[in-house]
C-alpha positions as CSV (number, residue, x, y, z in Angstrom):
1,X,-9.5,39.8,14.7
2,X,-9.1,38.0,11.4
3,X,-10.7,34.6,10.8
4,X,-8.8,31.8,9.2
5,X,-10.4,30.4,6.1
6,X,-10.0,26.6,6.0
7,X,-9.2,24.8,2.9
8,X,-11.2,21.7,1.7
9,X,-8.4,19.5,3.0
10,X,-8.3,21.1,6.4
11,X,-12.0,20.7,6.7
12,X,-11.8,17.0,5.6
13,X,-8.7,16.1,7.7
14,X,-9.0,18.6,10.5
15,X,-6.4,20.8,12.1
16,X,-6.3,19.3,15.5
17,X,-3.1,19.1,17.4
18,X,-1.3,15.9,18.2
19,X,-1.1,15.9,22.1
20,X,2.3,14.1,22.2
21,X,4.2,16.3,19.7
22,X,2.1,19.5,19.7
23,X,2.3,19.6,15.9
24,X,-0.8,20.7,13.9
25,X,-2.0,17.4,12.3
26,X,-2.6,17.5,8.6
27,X,-0.4,20.4,7.4
28,X,3.2,19.6,8.7
29,X,4.6,19.4,5.1
30,X,3.0,22.6,3.8
31,X,5.0,24.2,1.0
32,X,7.4,21.1,0.7
33,X,8.1,19.4,-2.6
34,X,8.8,15.7,-2.6
35,X,9.9,13.3,-5.3
36,X,8.7,9.8,-4.5
37,X,9.7,6.8,-6.7
38,X,7.4,3.7,-6.5
39,X,4.5,6.1,-5.7
40,X,1.7,3.8,-6.8
41,X,1.9,0.9,-4.4
42,X,3.4,-0.4,-1.2
43,X,5.5,2.0,1.0
44,X,5.8,4.5,-1.9
45,X,2.0,4.6,-2.3
46,X,1.4,5.0,1.4
47,X,4.1,7.7,1.7
48,X,2.6,9.6,-1.3
49,X,-0.9,9.6,0.3
50,X,0.5,10.7,3.7
51,X,2.6,13.5,2.2
52,X,-0.3,14.8,0.2
53,X,-2.5,14.8,3.3
54,X,0.3,16.6,5.2
55,X,0.3,19.4,2.7
56,X,3.3,18.5,0.5
57,X,3.3,18.6,-3.3
58,X,4.4,15.2,-4.7
59,X,6.1,14.4,-7.9
60,X,5.6,10.7,-8.1
61,X,7.3,8.1,-10.3
62,X,5.9,4.7,-11.1
63,X,6.6,2.0,-13.7
64,X,3.3,0.9,-15.2
65,X,4.7,-2.2,-16.9
66,X,5.8,-3.7,-13.6
67,X,2.9,-2.3,-11.5
68,X,0.3,-3.7,-13.9
69,X,1.6,-7.3,-13.4
70,X,2.1,-7.1,-9.6
71,X,-0.7,-4.7,-8.6
72,X,-3.2,-4.3,-11.4
73,X,-5.1,-1.4,-9.8
74,X,-2.2,0.4,-8.2
75,X,-1.8,3.3,-10.7
76,X,-5.6,3.7,-11.0
77,X,-5.8,3.8,-7.2
78,X,-3.2,6.5,-6.6
79,X,-4.9,8.7,-9.3
80,X,-8.3,7.9,-7.8
81,X,-7.0,9.1,-4.4
82,X,-5.6,12.3,-6.0
83,X,-8.9,13.1,-7.6
84,X,-11.2,12.0,-4.7
85,X,-9.4,14.4,-2.3
86,X,-8.8,17.2,-4.8
87,X,-5.0,17.0,-4.9
88,X,-4.9,17.8,-8.7
89,X,-2.5,20.7,-8.3
90,X,-0.4,18.9,-5.6
91,X,0.4,15.7,-7.5
92,X,2.1,15.0,-10.7
93,X,3.0,11.4,-11.9
94,X,5.5,10.1,-14.4
95,X,5.6,6.6,-15.8
96,X,9.3,5.8,-16.0
97,X,11.6,2.8,-15.5
98,X,14.2,4.1,-12.9
99,X,16.5,1.2,-13.6
100,X,18.2,3.5,-16.2
101,X,20.7,6.0,-15.0
102,X,19.2,8.8,-17.1
103,X,15.9,8.4,-15.4
104,X,17.2,10.3,-12.3
105,X,17.8,13.4,-14.4
106,X,14.4,13.1,-16.1
107,X,12.7,12.9,-12.7
108,X,14.5,15.9,-11.2
109,X,14.1,18.1,-14.3
110,X,10.4,17.4,-14.5
111,X,9.8,17.9,-10.8
112,X,11.6,21.3,-10.8
113,X,9.7,22.3,-14.0
114,X,6.4,21.4,-12.3
115,X,7.0,22.7,-8.7
116,X,10.1,24.8,-8.9
117,X,12.2,23.1,-6.2
118,X,12.8,19.8,-4.4
119,X,12.8,19.4,-0.6
120,X,12.3,15.7,0.0
121,X,13.5,12.6,-1.8
122,X,11.9,9.2,-1.2
123,X,13.0,6.1,-3.1
124,X,10.5,3.3,-2.7
125,X,10.8,1.7,-6.2
126,X,12.1,-1.8,-6.5
127,X,11.2,-5.4,-6.2
128,X,12.0,-8.1,-3.7
129,X,12.8,-11.6,-4.8
130,X,12.6,-14.6,-2.4
131,X,15.0,-17.5,-3.1
132,X,15.7,-20.7,-1.3
133,X,19.1,-20.0,0.2
134,X,19.9,-23.6,1.3
135,X,23.1,-23.8,-0.8
136,X,26.0,-21.4,-0.9
137,X,25.8,-21.4,-4.7
138,X,22.2,-20.1,-4.6
139,X,23.1,-17.5,-2.0
140,X,25.7,-15.9,-4.3
141,X,23.5,-16.0,-7.4
């Protein structure tokens, strides 16, 4: 009978089973490669952390010029999470403005160069602007 050797992540997060879905918690994305834009904050940041914890390798894209104004510690926080939980080999980040069409090619090329394939795409980059929509003119602008 062979014993399973647990990784540091399995010891940290456990390998219990979810009673409702009968899925081993913590490693359901093992061997999957994800590209996540907006990886440093908001939904993108939360997804990046969850995917790493679930066993995926993540190629993350963030835009430091925008993040530094809205969320001053966002990039430092995501890299802090990566280092704290020893995800050095599972995460690679790229500072890039994805508003440019050529950015998509750059992200894909770098992700394949780093991890060899892509299984999951998550686009969480962007900003929301709130306007007062009381007039028709404002609504269309």
